[in-house]
C-alpha positions in Angstrom: -62.8 -20.5 36.8 -66.4 -19.4 36.6 -65.7 -17.4 33.5 -64.0 -20.4 32.0 -67.0 -22.7 32.6 -69.4 -20.0 31.2 -67.3 -19.8 28.1 -67.4 -23.6 27.7 -71.2 -23.7 28.2 -71.7 -20.9 25.6 -69.4 -22.7 23.2 -71.2 -26.0 23.7 -74.6 -24.4 23.0 -73.3 -22.6 19.9 -71.6 -25.8 18.8 -74.8 -27.8 19.2 -77.0 -25.3 17.4 -74.4 -24.7 14.7 -74.1 -28.3 13.7 -77.5 -29.7 14.9 -79.8 -26.7 15.1 -81.4 -26.9 11.7 -82.2 -30.6 12.0 -82.6 -31.5 15.7 -83.8 -28.2 17.2 -85.7 -27.0 14.1 -85.1 -24.4 11.5 -86.5 -21.5 13.6 -84.1 -22.3 16.5 -81.3 -22.7 14.2 -82.0 -19.3 12.6 -82.1 -17.6 15.9 -78.8 -19.1 16.9 -77.3 -18.1 13.6 -78.4 -14.5 14.2 -77.1 -14.6 17.7 -73.8 -16.1 16.6 -73.4 -13.5 13.8 -74.1 -10.6 16.2 -71.6 -12.1 18.7 -68.9 -12.4 16.1 -69.5 -8.9 14.9 -69.4 -7.5 18.5 -66.2 -9.3 19.3 -64.7 -8.3 16.0 -65.5 -4.7 16.7 -64.0 -5.0 20.2 -60.8 -6.4 18.7 -60.7 -3.6 16.0 -61.2 -0.9 18.6 -58.3 -2.2 20.8 -55.9 -0.9 18.1 -53.7 -4.0 18.3 -51.0 -4.8 15.8 -52.7 -4.9 12.4 -51.6 -8.5 11.7 -52.9 -9.6 15.1 -56.2 -7.8 14.4 -56.6 -9.4 11.0 -55.7 -12.9 12.3 -58.3 -12.8 15.0 -61.1 -11.4 12.7 -60.2 -14.0 10.1 -60.4 -16.8 12.7 -63.8 -15.5 13.9 -65.2 -15.4 10.4 -64.0 -18.8 9.2 -64.4 -20.7 12.5 -66.8 -18.7 14.6 -67.3 -21.1 17.5 -63.6 -22.0 17.8 -62.6 -18.3 17.3 -64.9 -17.1 20.1 -63.6 -19.7 22.5 -60.0 -19.0 21.7 -60.6 -15.2 22.0 -62.2 -15.4 25.4 -59.4 -17.7 26.6 -56.4 -16.2 24.9 -57.1 -13.0 23.1 -58.7 -10.6 25.7 -56.6 -7.7 26.8 -58.8 -7.2 29.8 -57.0 -9.8 31.9 -53.6 -8.3 30.9 -54.7 -4.8 31.9 -56.4 -5.9 35.1 -53.5 -8.1 36.3 -50.4 -6.4 35.0 -51.1 -2.7 35.5 -50.4 -3.1 39.2 -47.2 -5.1 38.5 -46.1 -2.4 36.1 -46.4 0.3 38.7 -44.5 -1.8 41.3 -41.8 -2.6 38.8 -41.5 1.0 37.8 -40.7 2.0 41.4 -38.2 -0.8 41.7 -36.4 0.2 38.5 -36.4 3.8 39.6 -34.6 2.6 42.8 -31.8 1.3 40.6 -31.3 4.7 39.0 -31.9 6.8 42.1 -29.9 4.7 44.5 -27.6 3.0 42.0 -24.2 1.5 43.0 -22.5 2.2 39.7 -20.4 5.2 39.1 -21.1 7.5 36.1 -19.0 6.3 33.1 -17.8 7.9 30.0 -19.5 6.8 26.8 -16.8 8.3 24.6 -15.0 4.9 24.1 -18.1 3.7 22.2 -19.0 4.6 18.6 -21.8 7.2 18.1 -24.2 4.4 17.1 -23.4 2.4 20.2 -23.8 5.5 22.4 -27.2 6.1 20.9 -28.1 2.4 21.5 -27.0 2.5 25.1 -28.9 5.7 25.9 -32.0 4.4 24.2 -31.9 1.0 25.9 -31.4 2.7 29.3 -34.4 4.9 28.7 -36.9 2.2 27.6 -35.7 -0.7 29.7 -35.4 1.4 32.9 -32.3 -0.5 34.0 -28.8 1.0 34.1 -25.9 0.2 31.9 -22.9 -1.1 33.8 -19.1 -1.1 33.2 -18.5 -2.9 36.5 -19.9 -6.3 35.4 -18.0 -9.4 34.2 -19.8 -11.9 32.1 -18.8 -15.4 30.8 -20.6 -17.1 28.0 -21.6 -20.7 28.8 -21.9 -22.8 25.6 -24.5 -25.6 25.9 -25.8 -27.6 28.8 -22.6 -29.3 30.1 -20.8 -26.0 30.7 -23.9 -24.3 32.0 -25.0 -26.9 34.6 -21.5 -27.7 35.8 -21.0 -24.0 36.5 -24.4 -23.6 38.0 -24.0 -26.5 40.4 -20.5 -25.2 41.4 -21.9 -21.8 42.3 -25.0 -23.1 44.1 -22.8 -25.2 46.4 -20.9 -22.1 47.4 -24.0 -20.1 48.4 -23.8 -18.6 51.9 -26.9 -16.3 52.2 -29.5 -16.9 49.6 -30.4 -18.6 46.3 -33.1 -17.2 44.0 -34.1 -19.4 41.1 -36.7 -18.7 38.4 -37.4 -21.0 35.4 -40.0 -21.4 32.7 -39.4 -25.2 32.3 -38.1 -27.2 35.2 -38.2 -31.0 34.9 -37.9 -33.6 37.7 -35.5 -35.7 35.7 -31.8 -36.5 36.4 -30.4 -32.9 36.2 -33.6 -31.5 37.8 -33.2 -33.9 40.8 -29.5 -33.1 41.1 -30.2 -29.4 41.4 -33.2 -30.0 43.7 -31.0 -32.0 46.1 -28.4 -29.2 46.0 -31.0 -26.7 46.9 -32.3 -28.9 49.7 -28.9 -29.3 51.1 -28.2 -25.6 51.1 -31.6 -24.8 52.7 -30.7 -27.2 55.5 -27.5 -25.3 56.0 -29.5 -22.2 56.6 -29.3 -20.6 53.2 -32.5 -18.8 52.1 -33.8 -20.6 49.0 -36.6 -19.2 46.9 -37.7 -21.3 43.9 -40.2 -20.0 41.3 -41.4 -21.6 38.1 -44.1 -21.2 35.4 -47.2 -23.3 35.8 -47.5 -24.0 32.1 -43.9 -24.6 31.3 -43.3 -26.8 34.4 -46.7 -28.5 34.3 -45.1 -31.9 35.0 -43.6 -31.0 38.4 -45.4 -33.2 41.0 -46.6 -32.2 44.4 -44.2 -34.8 45.9 -41.2 -33.1 44.2 -42.3 -29.7 45.5 -43.2 -31.0 49.0 -39.7 -32.4 49.4 -38.4 -28.9 48.8 -40.9 -27.2 51.1 -40.1 -29.7 53.9 -36.5 -28.6 53.7 -37.5 -24.9 54.1 -37.5 -23.9 50.5 -40.1 -21.3 49.6 -42.0 -22.0 46.4 -43.6 -19.5 44.0 -45.7 -20.6 41.0 -46.4 -18.1 38.2 -49.8 -18.4 36.5 -51.2 -21.1 38.8 -54.9 -21.9 38.1 -57.0 -24.9 38.9 -57.7 -25.8 35.2 -55.1 -24.4 32.9 -57.2 -25.0 29.8 -60.0 -22.7 31.1 -57.9 -19.7 32.0 -56.7 -16.8 29.9 -53.6 -16.7 32.1 -52.0 -19.5 30.0 -51.4 -17.0 27.3 -49.1 -14.9 29.5 -46.1 -17.0 30.4 -43.0 -16.3 32.5 -40.3 -17.4 30.1 -37.4 -16.0 32.2 -34.5 -18.2 33.4 -32.8 -16.4 36.3 -30.6 -17.6 39.1 -29.2 -15.2 41.7 -26.7 -16.4 44.3 -25.9 -14.2 47.3 -26.6 -11.1 45.3 -23.2 -11.3 43.6 -23.5 -14.1 41.0 -26.2 -14.7 38.5 -27.1 -16.9 35.6 -29.4 -16.1 32.7 -29.9 -17.2 29.1 -31.7 -19.8 27.0 -31.4 -23.0 29.0 -34.2 -24.3 31.2 -33.7 -27.3 33.5 -34.1 -30.7 31.9 -32.1 -33.6 30.6 -32.8 -32.6 27.0 -30.7 -29.4 27.6 -27.8 -31.7 28.3 -28.3 -33.5 25.0 -29.7 -36.6 26.7 -33.0 -36.7 24.7 -33.3 -39.2 21.9 -35.9 -37.0 20.3 -33.8 -33.8 20.0 -30.3 -35.3 20.1 -27.6 -32.6 20.5 -29.0 -29.4 22.1 -27.3 -26.2 21.0 -27.9 -23.4 23.5 -26.3 -20.3 25.1 -26.4 -19.2 28.7 -24.4 -16.6 30.6 -22.7 -16.3 34.0 -22.9 -12.7 35.4 -20.9 -11.3 38.2 -20.9 -7.7 39.5 -23.2 -4.7 39.2 -25.6 -6.1 36.7 -26.6 -8.8 39.1 -28.5 -6.2 40.9 -30.8 -5.7 37.9 -31.4 -9.5 37.7 -32.1 -9.5 41.4 -34.7 -6.7 41.1 -36.4 -8.6 38.3 -36.6 -11.8 40.3 -37.8 -10.0 43.5 -40.5 -8.2 41.5 -41.7 -11.5 40.0 -41.6 -13.0 43.4 -43.7 -10.2 44.9 -46.2 -10.6 42.1 -46.5 -14.3 42.6 -46.3 -14.6 46.4 -47.0 -11.2 47.8 -43.8 -11.3 49.8 -41.9 -8.0 49.5 -38.1 -8.4 50.0 -35.8 -5.5 50.6 -32.4 -5.1 52.1 -28.9 -4.3 51.3 -28.0 -8.0 51.7 -29.9 -8.7 48.5 -29.1 -5.5 46.5 -25.4 -4.8 47.2 -23.3 -6.8 44.6 -19.6 -6.6 44.7 -18.5 -4.4 41.7 -16.1 -6.0 39.2 -13.1 -4.0 38.1 -11.1 -4.0 34.9 -14.1 -5.1 32.8 -14.4 -4.6 29.1 -17.4 -2.9 27.5 -20.9 -2.3 28.9 -23.6 -4.7 30.1 -27.3 -4.0 30.5 -30.0 -6.3 31.7 -33.2 -5.8 29.7 -36.5 -7.1 31.1 -39.7 -7.2 28.9 -43.2 -8.4 29.4 -47.0 -7.8 28.9 -46.7 -5.3 31.8 -44.4 -3.1 29.7 -46.3 -1.5 26.8 -43.1 0.0 25.4 -42.0 -3.5 24.1 -38.5 -2.8 25.2 -36.8 -6.0 23.8 -38.4 -5.6 20.4 -37.4 -1.9 20.2 -33.8 -2.7 21.3 -33.6 -5.6 18.7 -34.9 -3.2 16.0 -32.3 -0.6 17.1 -29.4 -3.1 17.0 -30.4 -4.2 13.5 -30.9 -0.7 12.1 -27.8 0.8 13.6 -25.5 -2.0 12.3 -22.8 -0.9 9.8 -21.4 -4.2 8.6 -23.2 -7.3 9.7 -26.3 -8.6 11.5 -26.2 -12.2 12.7 -29.2 -13.9 14.3 -29.8 -17.3 15.9 -33.3 -18.3 17.0 -35.4 -21.4 17.3 -38.6 -19.6 16.4 -38.7 -16.8 13.8 -42.1 -15.1 13.6 -41.2 -11.4 13.4 -43.6 -8.5 13.0 -43.4 -6.1 10.1 -40.9 -3.8 11.8 -38.2 -6.5 12.4 -38.8 -8.2 9.1 -38.4 -4.9 7.2 -35.3 -4.0 9.2 -33.6 -7.3 8.3 -34.6 -7.0 4.6 -33.4 -3.4 4.4 -30.1 -4.2 6.1 -29.5 -7.0 3.5 -30.5 -4.8 0.6 -28.1 -2.1 1.9 -25.2 -4.5 1.6 -24.8 -5.7 5.2 -23.9 -9.3 5.9 -27.2 -10.6 7.3 -27.3 -14.2 8.5 -30.0 -16.2 10.2 -29.2 -19.4 12.0 -32.3 -21.6 12.3 -33.0 -25.3 13.3 -33.3 -27.8 10.5 -35.7 -29.9 12.5 -38.6 -28.5 14.6 -39.6 -29.1 18.2 -43.0 -27.5 17.5 -44.4 -27.9 14.0 -46.8 -24.9 13.8 -44.2 -22.2 14.6 -41.7 -24.1 12.4 -44.0 -23.9 9.4 -44.9 -20.3 10.1 -41.2 -19.3 10.4 -40.5 -20.8 6.9 -43.2 -18.6 5.4 -41.0 -15.5 6.2 -38.0 -16.9 4.4 -38.8 -16.1 0.7 -38.8 -12.3 1.1 -35.6 -12.5 3.2 -33.8 -14.7 0.7 -34.9 -12.3 -2.1 -33.4 -9.4 -0.2 -30.1 -11.3 0.1 -30.3 -12.6 3.7 -28.4 -15.8 4.2 -30.4 -18.4 6.1 -28.6 -21.5 7.5 -30.3 -24.6 8.8 -28.5 -26.1 11.8 -28.2 -29.8 11.3 -26.1 -31.1 14.2 -29.1 -31.2 16.6 -31.7 -28.7 17.8 -30.8 -25.0 17.9 -32.3 -23.2 20.9 -29.8 -20.3 21.3 -31.3 -16.8 21.2 -28.6 -14.5 19.9 -28.4 -11.2 18.0 -25.0 -9.8 16.9 -24.2 -6.6 15.1 -20.8 -5.7 13.6 -19.1 -8.3 15.9 -19.2 -5.7 18.7 -22.8 -5.6 20.0 -24.8 -8.7 21.1 -28.0 -9.7 22.9 -28.3 -13.0 24.7 -31.2 -14.1 26.8 -34.6 -15.8 26.8 -36.4 -14.0 24.0 -37.0 -15.6 20.7 -37.4 -13.5 17.5 -41.1 -13.9 17.6 -44.3 -12.1 18.5 -44.9 -14.1 21.6 -41.6 -13.0 23.1 -42.3 -9.4 21.9 -45.8 -9.1 23.3 -46.9 -11.9 25.6 -44.1 -13.5 27.5 -42.1 -12.2 30.4 -38.5 -12.3 29.1 -35.0 -11.1 30.0 -32.0 -10.5 27.9 -28.5 -9.0 28.3 -27.3 -6.3 26.0 -23.5 -6.5 25.6 -21.4 -3.7 23.9 -17.7 -4.2 23.2 -17.6 -6.9 25.9 -15.2 -9.9 25.8 -18.4 -12.1 25.8 -19.4 -10.6 22.4 -16.2 -12.1 20.9 -17.1 -15.5 22.4 -20.6 -15.3 21.1 -19.2 -14.5 17.6 -16.8 -17.5 17.8 -19.6 -19.8 18.8 -21.8 -18.5 15.9 -19.0 -19.0 13.4 -18.4 -22.6 14.7 -22.1 -23.3 14.4 -22.0 -22.4 10.8 -19.8 -25.5 10.1 -22.8 -27.6 11.1 -25.3 -26.0 8.8 -26.7 -26.1 5.3 -27.3 -22.8 3.5 -30.8 -22.5 2.1 -30.7 -21.9 -1.6 -33.5 -19.6 -2.8 -34.3 -21.5 -6.0 -34.5 -24.9 -4.3 -36.5 -23.4 -1.4 -39.1 -22.0 -3.7 -39.5 -25.4 -5.5 -40.9 -27.2 -2.5 -44.2 -28.9 -2.9 -47.4 -26.9 -3.1 -48.9 -28.7 -0.1 -45.9 -27.7 2.1 -46.1 -24.1 0.9 -49.9 -24.0 1.6 -49.3 -25.3 5.1 -46.6 -22.6 5.7 -48.9 -19.9 4.5 -51.8 -21.2 6.6 -49.5 -21.3 9.7 -48.4 -17.7 8.9 -52.0 -16.5 9.2 -52.0 -17.8 12.7 -48.5 -16.5 13.6 -49.8 -13.4 15.5 -51.7 -15.8 17.7 -48.8 -18.2 18.4 
């Protein structure tokens, strides 16, 4: 907080001198401040340069500092510094590493034969296991939950059957109709003696009131708040968000995917209308990975270390098809596991790559992989919302479309409502579903979690949903897209310059 006030004070002084210095404070004072400001911008610019960030991110920050020095300095100190990330997340990374090693060293799953998978799929599974640090499982059953109605009805049903514990983690949780219904279910289970731990992100769930939370605390529910600070606008923590959506029940059943908790996810919002999303019910061995992820997040937020077989001994499912792996990612993981796995899925595809995302702000690796796949003759399709929920990412996303359209990528605008599903499908046999968007924030800044599915029955359901969604879309024609007004194209290009910072 002190650092935040210092930043505001420095910014206020710079702002005053910058706009008033030459007139009100005199030319000499204005000259001194101009020199100080220039030296500060150069120093910060050199610091950014020496951090060896992604080139596009480096250029975006330096450009912002040059064009808007005062604004750029404030934003850098609040959002751009890697110091906070290193200081806060290095410890979490070490703790997580030990927990993930526990999965491998004391795993419940039996060794399985990869021979049933193609050489490319074998390579993908081995690579994902190595960089994600979680095991692949053939003793896990999954069920795709299409949209809010199916997701929340299944969630409430499973919550009401809880006997030992409920662990819940969301980025956005609203105290509206569905939020209240789930809250009352949690309170009822807590009063029955079930252990209930409820965690949410301070930025995403900013609207949750103390009254709402106190009702839960009074029933015995433990509350964990990620990124809690006194003044969100003055803290660099707001740039690192816990975007995960995880529910674990009795260590045997879990939910994960794209849906937060709010009435809009049930298509009850007049603003968004129909809400298209994908969630997943998980039973069996992979629940253990989701449990570990939750418990490590809980340890980081509350300091409470939870161990015991009652939390980490899921019942193995038998007769399951394909393999399932839970893949966590976050600023504590420098390997960028999700981005690397997405890249591998795209580059290992033989026939098709289908992608659905509400935000499309890829880095050069992903963008090139998609273009090359299309140029090579693969069926590359991107499903994207026709209307935005956030204008800046929406405009930035459109700036990437021309090069993709030129390469032969088919881009479809979803017109039925708002598309929020986060899906990547290759050859109709490999899929990823989870919380991560195809953007730099999900790759580098947010805590995310996705499930990698290979030859699973759920992949076929995901493919069916994607094909059905195409009936509610309009294909973007390259010629018409390039004829849009110059003002719109300028806004898209300007937004793209900021895309590494979004």
